[in-house]
C-alpha positions in Angstrom: 0.0 0.0 0.0 1.3 3.4 -0.9 1.7 6.1 1.7 1.7 9.8 1.2 1.3 11.6 4.6 5.0 11.4 5.5 6.0 13.4 2.4 3.4 16.1 3.1 4.2 16.9 6.7 6.1 20.1 7.3 8.6 18.4 9.6 9.1 14.8 10.8 8.4 14.2 14.5 11.6 12.7 15.9 11.5 13.4 19.6 8.9 11.7 21.9 7.2 15.0 22.7 6.8 15.8 19.0 5.4 12.4 18.2 2.9 12.8 21.1 1.8 16.1 19.6 1.2 14.5 16.2 -0.7 11.6 17.9 -2.9 14.1 19.8 -3.6 16.1 16.6 -4.6 12.9 14.6 -6.8 11.7 17.5 -8.4 15.1 17.6 -9.5 14.7 14.0 -11.3 11.5 14.9 -13.0 13.2 17.8 -14.1 16.2 15.7 -15.6 13.9 13.1 -17.4 11.8 15.6 -18.8 14.7 17.5 -19.6 17.2 14.8 -19.2 15.4 11.4 -16.5 15.7 8.8 -17.7 19.2 7.6 -16.7 20.6 11.0 -13.1 19.5 10.5 -11.0 22.7 10.4 -7.4 23.3 11.6 -8.7 25.7 14.2 -11.2 23.1 15.5 -8.6 20.3 15.4 -6.1 22.4 17.4 -8.8 23.3 19.9 -9.8 19.7 20.6 -6.1 18.6 20.6 -5.2 21.3 23.1 -2.5 22.8 21.0 -2.0 26.1 19.3 -2.7 26.4 15.6 0.9 27.4 15.2 2.0 24.1 16.7 -0.3 22.2 14.4 1.2 24.0 11.4 4.7 23.0 12.4 3.8 19.4 11.4 1.0 19.8 9.0 0.9 22.6 6.4 -2.8 22.0 5.6 -5.7 19.6 6.2 -4.7 17.4 3.2 -1.4 16.6 5.0 -3.4 15.7 8.1 -5.6 13.3 6.2 -2.6 11.8 4.4 -1.0 11.2 7.8 -4.2 9.4 8.9 -4.0 7.3 5.8 -0.4 6.4 6.7 -1.5 5.3 10.2 -4.4 3.3 8.7 -1.9 1.5 6.4 0.2 0.5 9.4 -2.9 -0.9 11.1 -3.9 -2.9 8.0 -0.3 -4.3 7.6 -0.4 -5.3 11.3 -3.7 -7.1 10.8 -2.3 -9.0 7.8 0.9 -9.9 9.6 -1.0 -11.2 12.7 -3.5 -13.2 10.6 -0.7 -14.7 8.5 1.1 -15.7 11.7 -2.0 -16.9 13.6 -3.3 -18.9 10.6 0.0 -20.4 9.4 -1.5 -23.9 9.2 -5.2 -23.0 8.7 -7.3 -23.6 5.6 -8.0 -20.9 3.1 -11.5 -20.7 4.5 -10.4 -20.1 8.0 -7.7 -17.7 7.0 -10.2 -15.7 4.9 -12.6 -15.5 7.8 -10.0 -14.2 10.2 -8.5 -11.8 7.8 -11.9 -10.3 6.9 -12.8 -10.0 10.6 -9.6 -8.2 11.4 -9.9 -5.8 8.4 -13.5 -5.0 9.0 -12.7 -4.2 12.6 -9.8 -1.9 11.5 -12.0 -0.1 9.0 -15.0 0.4 11.2 -12.8 2.3 13.7 -12.9 5.8 12.5 -15.2 4.9 9.5 -16.6 8.4 9.4 -13.2 9.6 8.1 -12.8 7.1 5.3 -14.3 9.1 2.5 -12.4 12.2 3.2 -9.1 10.4 3.7 -9.7 8.4 0.5 -10.2 11.6 -1.4 -6.9 13.0 -0.1 -5.1 9.7 -1.0 -7.0 8.3 -4.0 -4.5 5.6 -4.7 -5.2 4.0 -1.3 -7.8 1.5 -2.6 -5.4 0.2 -5.2 -2.6 -0.3 -2.7 -5.0 -2.1 -0.3 -6.1 -4.4 -3.1 -2.5 -5.2 -4.2 -1.6 -6.0 -0.6 -4.5 -8.4 -0.4 -3.5 -10.0 -3.8 0.0 -10.7 -2.4 -1.4 -12.0 0.9 -3.9 -14.4 -0.7 -1.2 -15.5 -3.2 1.1 -16.5 -0.3 -1.6 -18.5 1.4 -2.6 -20.3 -1.8 1.0 -21.2 -2.6 1.7 -22.7 0.9 -1.4 -24.9 0.9 -0.7 -28.4 2.3 -2.2 -29.9 -0.9 -0.8 -28.1 -3.9 -3.4 -29.7 -6.2 -6.4 -28.6 -4.0 -6.9 -25.7 -6.4 -6.1 -25.8 -10.1 -4.0 -23.1 -11.7 -7.2 -21.6 -13.3 -9.0 -21.7 -9.9 -6.1 -20.0 -8.1 -5.9 -17.3 -10.8 -9.7 -16.6 -10.6 -9.5 -16.5 -6.8 -6.6 -14.1 -6.9 -8.6 -11.8 -9.2 -11.8 -11.9 -7.3 -10.8 -12.2 -3.6 -8.8 -9.0 -3.3 -11.5 -7.0 -5.0 -14.3 -8.7 -3.0 -12.6 -8.1 0.3 -11.6 -4.5 -0.5 -15.2 -3.7 -1.5 -16.9 -5.4 1.4 -14.6 -3.9 4.0 -15.1 -0.4 2.7 -18.9 -0.8 2.0 -19.2 -2.1 5.6 -18.2 1.3 6.8 -21.5 2.8 5.5 -23.8 -0.2 5.5 -27.2 0.1 7.1 -26.3 -2.6 9.6 -24.9 -2.9 13.0 -21.1 -3.4 13.3 -21.7 -7.1 14.1 -24.1 -7.3 11.1 -21.6 -5.7 8.7 -18.8 -8.1 9.9 -21.1 -11.2 9.6 -22.2 -10.4 6.1 -18.7 -9.7 4.9 -17.4 -12.9 6.4 -20.4 -14.9 5.1 -19.9 -13.6 1.5 -16.2 -14.3 1.3 -16.4 -17.7 2.9 -19.2 -18.7 0.6 -17.1 -17.8 -2.4 -14.1 -19.8 -1.1 -16.3 -22.8 -0.4 -17.7 -22.7 -4.0 -14.3 -24.0 -5.1 -14.5 -27.0 -2.9 -17.6 -28.6 -4.3 -19.4 -28.0 -1.1 -22.7 -26.1 -0.6 -22.1 -22.7 1.0 -22.2 -23.0 4.8 -24.1 -20.7 7.1 -22.3 -18.5 9.6 
């Protein structure tokens, strides 16, 4: 996944106090969005909620776009952590179980701060492509390490690697705005992906 925020900041926070200021500012953006909506996000409002001066904010972020890009960078780190943890925790699991755990972790990561997704995605429009590419690589690694290399034919693996990254990317982001509860959004995303995986095993889709 590509990142952009670090190239847009006015200066890089190296000392602990500076990093804390940046963390407080980014958390303030989430709070403003939750309390007042994304239209209320201004540098003055962010600085007020963060408890810092506007001048201090501008030392690290020249404008709101830089702030949104930094939020994107942070989200990329969260997604990478979810992928790493799922790969490690499901090292010997079936593709079905791996897909279930990965979707669950990604939906959780995206539902946190979901109200900011559209505005962050606008600031970093290439983010969806980067996310999809990371999923393609991840599913490719899982398919290649299967205990039974003949479980999926080459054609089946190619089709899965085309569909699964796009399916997961779409479901994860649609879930942020779905007219469902958080648990409902997670359940539907997992059910859809698992049903697709099971369709390659000659089994009727299971119910979850």
